N, C-alpha and C positions, 0 to 999 in steps of 0.2 A: 732873575726869574726863578720861582721855587721849583724844586725837583718834583716830578710826577711820582705819585705813589706807585709802587710795584703792582703788576697785574694781579687782581684777586685780593688786594689789601684796601681796606676802607680808609677814608680820609680821617684826619685827626689822630693818626697813629704816630708815635714817636719815632726817633731815629733808630735804624736797625743796630742791634748789638750782636756781635759774633762771639760764640762760645764753643769750646772744643768738647766733644763727647767721645765715648768709646767707639762709636760707629761712624765718626766723622764730625766735621764742623756743622753747627746749626746756627741759624740767624734768627733772632727774636725781635719783634717789634712790640712795643708796649704803649699803653695809653699814658696820658699825662699824670694819672694818679698812681702809676707804677704797676698796673695789673697787666698780665700777659694777654695778648689778643691773638697774635699769629706766630707761627713757627715756620721757618723755611728750611727744608731738608731735601737734599739731592735735587735742588733746583725748583722745588714746588712748595707753595705756601699752604699751611694746614691750620684751620681754626681750632682753638682749644677752649676749655671752660675758663671763664674769668675768675678772679678772686685770688690769684697767686701773686705775691710780691716778687717782682723780678729782682730787685736788689738782694732780698733775702735768699732767693733761689741761687743767685750767682755766688753768694758767700758760702752756701751749702755745698755747691759743686766744688768750689775751691778747697774747702775744708776736707771733703772726702778724697780729693786728689792728693792732698798733703798726707792724709792718713795712709793711703796706699803707698805713697813714696817713702814714708817713715817706717814701714813694716820691715823689721830687722830680724825677728826671731821666728819667722815662718808661720806665725799664727794667722788664722783666717781673717781677712778684712772684708766686711760686708760692703759691697758697692751697691748703692741704691740708685736705680734709674727710675725715679718717681714718675717722670713724664717723658720717658723715652718713647716717643710716638714714632713707631717705625711703619713704614708703608711697604707692604709686599706687593710689588706691581703685578704679580701673576694672580694673586687671590684677593687682593684688596682687603686684607685682614689687619687688624690692629691689636697687638697683644701686650698689655702692661705686664712688666716682669720684675722679679727680684732675683738676683743671681748670687750664688755662694761660690767664692773663688779661693782655692788653696794653692799657693805656690804658682799662681798664674794660670792654673787649670780650673775651668768651670766644672764644679762638681754637681751642684743642684741648681735648678731654676724653678721658681714658683711664680704663678701668675694666672691670668685669665686667657683661655683659648677661644678667641672669637670665632674660629672656624668650626668649633664643636659646641654650639649652643651656649657659649660664654661659660663653660665649666671651669671651676678652679682646679688646677693641676699642679703636681710636683713631679718634675722630670729629672732624670740624671742627664748631665751634660749641660749645654748652654742654650737649648731651644725648648719651647713649649710644644707638646704634642709629638715630640720625636721619640722619647723613651719614657713614657708616662708610667709612674709607679703608684700614684695616688690620684684619685679623681673624686670630686664632690659636685653634684648638680645643685640647682637653685632650690630643690625640694629637700636637700639634706641627705640624699642617698649617696653612700660612699662605696667606692670600688677600689680594691687593692690588687696589684699585679701578683703579689706573693701571698703567703699565709699570714693570718692575723693571730697574734699570741697575746693573751691577757693574763696578768698576775692575779687578778680578782675577777669574780663573776661579773659579766656585762649583761645588763637587762635591756630588753628591747622597748620597755616602757619606763616611766618614772616611778613605777610601783616599788615599794621597799620589799625586803626579803619576806616579811610576814605575809604580804599579799601576793607573793610570787605564784603560788600554785593553785589558787582557787579556780576550779573548773568552770567553764562557761557553757556547760551542758553539752559538750562534745560527745561523739559516739563512744560508748564504753565507760563513761564516767557520770556520776551523779553531780548535780550542781553544787553540792556541799563537800565534795571530795577535795582533798588537798593534793595537788599534782606538781611535781618538779620535773621539767623536761630538759633534755640536753639535745641541741640541734646538731645538724651534720658538721658544724664547725667546732663542736665540743663546748658550746656555751650554754649555760642555764638560761632558759627563756620562759617568760610567762606562758602558761599553758593555753591561755585564750588567744595567743598570738602565734601559735605554731600548729601546723597540721602534720598528719602522719607522713606526708611526703617529704617533710623537712626535718623529721625527728629521728634520733637514733636510740635514745634511752629516756625513760620516765620513771621517777620514784614517786609512788603514790601512797597515801593513807586515806582510806575510804571512811565514810561516816559510820559504817557498821564495823569498824575496827580492823578490817582487812588491811594488811600492809604488804606491798609487793613492788617488784621492779618489772616494768614493761619494756621489752626490747623491740626495736623497729629495724627495718632494712632500708629506710629512706623512702619506702613506698607504702607500707602498711604495717599493722601489728603482726609480729611474728611469734614471740614467746612471752609468756607471763609467768613469773615465779614468785612465791611468797607465802604468807601466813593466811589460812582460810579460817576466820573466826566462826563462820557458820557451820563448819564441819569439824568440830572438836579440836580446833586449832591445828589441823594438819598442815604440813608443808606440802605444797603442790606446784606442779608445772603444767601449764596449759599451752597448747599450740594455738596461735591467734591471740584473741583478746583475753585478758585475765578473767576468770570466773565464767564468762559466757562462751569461751572457746572449747575445744576438745581437751578433756583432762587426760594427760599422758602419764603422769607419775604422781603418787601420793605417799607420804611418809608420816606415820603416826608418832606420837611422843614415846611410844613403847618400842619404836624401831621397826615396826612392820612396814614392809615396802610393797606397793602394788604398782604394776606397770600395765599400760594398755596394750603393748605389743610384746614382742619376744625379747629375751635377754640373750645376747650373743657374746661369747668370749673372744677377745682378740686373738687368743692362741688357737681358736677353733675347737676347744673342748672345755667342758665345765668340771672335769675331774677325771680321775682314773680309778679303776677297781670297781667292785660291786657296791651298789647302794643297798644296804640291808638294815633292818631294824628301824626303818624310817616310817613315820606316820604321815601320810598325805591326806589332808582334809579338804573337803569340797565346800561349796557355798553353804551347804546345810549343816556343816560342822561335824558330820559323821566321818569315821575313819574309813579310808579307802584301801589301807594296806595292813597286813599283819605286823604287829610290833614285837612278836616273840622271837625274832631273829631270822625268820625266813620270809622274805618279801613275797607278796602275791604275784609280782611281776618283776622282770629285769629288763633293763635297757642295755642292749648289746653294744659293746664298744667297737673299736676298729675304725678304719679309714672311711667307711661308709657313713659314719656319724659326723665326720668332720665337715666343716662348711666348704672345704676345698675338695672334698671327695666327689668322685663321679657318681651321679645318681644318688645323692645323699638320702639315706634311709635310716629309720629307727625301727628296730624289730622289737615287738612286745610279745614275750612268751607268757601266755596266760595259762595258769594251772587248770582252770575250769574251761568250759566250752563257750564262755561268753564274757563280755565286758559289761558290767552292770552300771546303770545310771539311775540312781534312786531319785534324784532331784529334778529330773526332766530338764537338765541343762542343755544349752545349745552348743553344738560343736561347729565351729566356723572354720572353713577351709578356703583359702584364697590363693590364687595363682594367676599369673598373667602371661600371655604368650600362647605358644602352640600346645603347651602341656595341659592336660585335663585338670580342672580345679580339684576334683575328687575322683579317684579311679580305683575300682576293684578289679584286679587282674589275676585271673585264676585259669590255669591250664589243666584240664582234666586228662590224665594219662589214659592211653588206650588199654583195654582189658581183653582178655581172651574171650570172654563171653559178654552177653548183654548185661548192662548194669544200669539200674535206675539211679539218676543223679540229678541234683539241683544246683544250678550255678549261683543264684542269689535268691534267698527266701526271706520274706518278711512275714512273720507270724504274729498277728495282732488280734487279740480277743477283747471285745468291748462289752462290759456289762452296762446295758442301756438304762438310763434313769427311768424311774417309774412315772415321772411327770416332767413337764417343762417343754420348751420349744427350742432349745439350743441346737444349733447346727453341729453335726459331728463329722469331722474329716479323719477317717481312719488312717489313710496313707496320703499325705499331701505332698505334691511336687509343685513347687512354686518357682517357675523359671522366669525371672525378670530380665529380659534381654533387651537392652536399649542401645542400638548401634547407630550412632551419629557419624556417618561416613561422608567424607568429601568425594568419594568415588562411588563405584557400584558395589553394594554390600548385599549379601544374602545371609539371613539369620535363620537358624533352626532351633526351635525350642527343645525338641527331643528328636534324636536320630536312632532308630531301631533297625539293625541289620540282622536278619536271620537267614543263614545259609544252611540248607539241608545237606544230608549225605548224598554222595553221587552214586552209591551202590546200595543194593538192597531195596526194600520197600520202606520209604521214609515219608513222613508227612511233616511239613514245616508250617507253623502258624506264627504270624507276627505278633498278634495280640489276641488273647482268648479271654473274653469277658463273660462272666456268669453273674447275673444280678437277680436276686429273688428274695422273697420273704417279706418285703415291705408292702405298705398299702399302695404305693406308687413305685414301680421299678423302672428305671431308665438305664439303658445299657451304655449310652455315651451322650454327653452334652458338649457341643462345639459352639463357641461364641467367637466369631471372627468378623473383622471389619470388612472383609472382602469375600473371597471364595471360602466356603465352609469345608468343602471336601473336594479333592482332586484325585481322580483315578487314572493312573498312567499305564499305557500298554507296556508289557514287559519287553517286547521286541523293538519298540520305537518310543522314546520318551516324548516325541512331538505329537503323538496320538494319545488323546486323553479325553476324559469326561469330567465335568465339574458340577457340583451342587452348590447353589448360592441362595441364601435366604435374605430378603430385603427387610427393611425396618417395618414394612406393612405386613410381613409374614409371607410375602410372595416367594414361592420356590421356583427356581429356574434350573432345569437340567439341560446342560449343553454338551454336545459332542463336538470335538475338534480333531481334524485329521490333516496332516501336512501333505498327503498325496493327492492324486486325482480322483480316488474313489471316495464317495460320500461316506461320512461317519454316521451310520444308522443307529437308531434306538430300537432294539428288538425286545418285545415282551413275550417270553416263552413261558406260558402259565399252565401249570397242571391243575386246571380248574377254571373258574370264571374270572372275568375282569369287571370290576365295579368302579364306575366314575361317579363320585358323589360331590356335586358342585352346589354348595349352599347358596352361592351367588345367583344361580339360575341360568348360567350361560356356560357353554363349552365352545371354544373358538378353535377353528382349524386355520393354520397359517402356513404360507410358504415364505420363509424369512420374515419380513414384516407385513406382507400382503395377506389380508384375511380373505379366504376363498370359501369358507363355510362356517356355520355355527348352529349349535343346538341351543334352544332357549325355551323358557316357560314363562308365561304371563297371562293374566286374565283367564285362568283355568283352562288354558290351551297350551299345547306343546307344538313347537314350530321347528322346522329344519329348513335352512336356507343354503342355497348354493349360488355364489356370486359369479358374475360374468368374467370370462377370460382369465381364470385363475386368480381372481381377486384384484384385477386392475381397477375396479370401482365397486362400490356397494349399492349403487342405485338401480342396477339391472340385475334381476335374480329370478330363480325358481324357488318357490316356497311350498312346503307341505305343512298344513295346519290340521291338527287333530283336536277336536273339542269333546264335549261330553257325549257318551254313548258311542264313541268311536267315529263320530261324524268327521269326515276328512275332506279337505279342499286342497286341490293341487292348483297352484297359481303361478303364472309367469308375469313379470313386470318389466316394462321398458320405460324408463323415466323420460326419455327424449322423444320416442315415437311409439307406434303400435306394432313393433316387429318382434315382440317377445312370443314367438311361436312355440308350440309344443308338438313335437313329432314323436311318433312311435315307429321304430324299426324292429319288427318282431320276426325272428327266424322261426315262424310257425303261425299259429292263429291265436286270436284272443277269444277266450271262452268266458262269457259273463256268468255262466252257470245259472243259478236261479235269480240273478239280480237284474232288475229292469234298468234300462238306460233311457234317460230323458234329458231335456234341455230346458233351461229357464226361458220363460217368455218375457220379452220386453215390450214396452209401449212407446212408440214414437210420438213426438209432439206434433199436433195438428198445425198446419200453416196453410192459409188460403192460396198463397202463391207457390210455396215450396213446402212439402212435407217430406222430411228426410228419414229414410229407413236404413240404419247403419248396421250391417251384419259383420263389420270388421271387429268392433270392440264389444259387441253384444253376442247373444246366442243366435241360432238360425231360425228362431220362432219370434214373430212380431205380431202385435194386435194393435190396430189403429182405428180411431173413431173420427168421423167427420165432425167438424165444429159448426160454426155459424154459416157455412156456405160450402161451395164445391172446392176442388183442389185443381190448380192449374198444372203443377208438376209433382209427381211422386218420384223422388230421387232415391234410387237403390244403390247402396255402396257395398261392394262385395270384397272378400279377403283375397289374398294372393294364392289361394288354393281352390280347386274346383269343389262344388258341393251342391246340395239341395237346400232350398230356403223357402220358408212359408210366411205369408202375410195374410192375416184376417183383417178385412176392411168392413166396418160396420156403419150403417146409416144412422144419423142422429134421430131425434124424435120428430123431426120434420120430414125427412126423406127426400128422395129425388136428387141427391147430391151426385156429382159426376167427377171423373178424372179426365183431364184433357191429354196429358202426356205422361208416358212411363219411361223414364230415363235411367240408363245404366252407367255406373262408374267403377273404375278398378280400385285396387288397394291403395294407390297413391292419390286417389281423389280426382283423377282425370277421367274424361269421358271415355267409355270403353272403346278400345281400338277396333274391335271387330264390328260392333254396332253400338251406337250411342243410345239406342232405344231398345226396349224389350221386344223380342220376336215372339208374338203370340201365335198359337195354332190358328190356321186359316188366314193369317196375314194381316189381321186387323185387330184393333184393341177391342176387348169385350165390352158389352153394354151392361152396366151395373144394375143391380136390383134397386128399384125406386121406393119400395115399401119402407116405411119408418122402422128403424131398429132391426132391419134384416141384415144378414151377414153374407159377404162373398169371400171365398177362399181362393188365394192365388198361390200357385206353386211355381218356383223358379229353379231352373238348373243353370248354374253358373259355370261356364267353360273358361277357366282361368287361362288356359294356354292360348286360346283364340280371342279371349275377352268378348264373349257373346253370352247374353242372358236369354234363355228360352223360357217362355211362360205359358201357363195354362190356368183357366179360371173355372171354379165350380161355384155356381151362383145360387142365390136365393135360399139361404138357410134361415129358417124361422127362428126368431129369438124369443 
């Protein structure tokens, strides 16, 4: 009975063959044509690629074993484990390897690390991935554990040396420039394949014949030095990018040296003794010093001039009373920190008597041009203070402190401006994004007033006090006060609530007072004056008819020679109801019968007692009558004292029947008791 194939082995496989390997015995089954199919290692069968002749493999293994055993002189024998398929039971990785062994010690191992994306590696020792010194991935990227040294230039592209430096239009170079860069590993690299962040040095020859060296720090251009063809062939040093950076040093072919900053000696001094007979020339070429052997100025020596000296100073002793600058050059003074950038420190000594003195004087006389529109700045102070602070920052463009004498009679003035003689004279111009002027109380800095001008030209004067007392605005004028409002309105407010306004419109002047201190603007008292001084006093209640006008006079009202009258209103006729409303009209009414008689004349009286008149006229037909005379209070309710008018004699009067005749009715309204008393005067001819 034939023997069963081992578990996991296909039928048709030959008899197992056992071979000894470095890591133990392995068993191989092959096909009848001599090709390997399965390998058994550590009790498990593993399929492998076909195509290997087992007989040849066995001979190779035997020969390599003999080579190793015949090694007598200590030379390295290469042991090749071509198909050493090892199974790591914990990671299930398979690593084909080649080992280099010297004297029985595994020195190097190279192979594929299946656990690291199948990268090709060279390790020290006998395992892949244990002590890797060289790694290459399937894209050709190489990583070394140590430094990389080359005896010749290594290019990152296949370009030859002639093509090495052509710029690819990168920042700071023209496309025709020839550039040779050295990267952070000290290798020459094609400029098109390297950035400032990986460069250390570049040697460039530009199309305009500039030749220079550009230095980097691994992040950006730092220094450029070389030959500037565009500027008489001077040697120059730039900070940043060559030519476009800041020029820091230039050297002409004649040996003239120009530096952008200061020259400092490492010993702290530039020389000893007096400097005499020296000509100092300015930008204009004119001599600034006497060359006859006596200098116009001296620079005093001593420790104060040394860079290590305390309060380093240079004293200039000028023979005359001034230092002259004929070329209008700019003097630049810079300092950082708590020290003043430019400081004039002068202490006036005390004298026995009063002495006129000036601390700082600028005397400038301008001969104005006869024509032209150029702006002239006689004394310009341009303070450009840009404080970008992460915390709380306060910036002052100018700080002037004037402290007067504590004894005697002394007047101290902070700024004294006198401006005159021009067509337009302006004492001070202030352009501020916020508050234009802030006036602070001397006793308390939290009490102040501000003046602010908005983009529309609106001026706001605000007073602010930190105490309980209001901060008032007082106008103490030795003369008149004129308010000239071209907009036609003057508004009175309490905080944001408008309680009054003056206005002019339609050839009339109006003054309004709004209700309850400005709680709304729909209820108000208005005084309107028109042409010839005609004036109307009006009250208005938007919701009801309660806008009453009262006079509380501590004395009497004298109308003098002026008559007093009331407008007469005309109620609308109604056959059933004819309403006569004295609440919202005057106290004089004139009504005319229509096409018939009236059932109810309804009289509405205000909330105050008074006399009221009604003229009632017959129409062209005549003989019209009134059935009922009803009385109502200010709320529109039937009068509480009597809902009908009480006429003299106790009965309603009989009206005149003649056509177009008029009867006059007089009513006294008792608002306290809500009773209307009436009397009729009849038959007035019309």
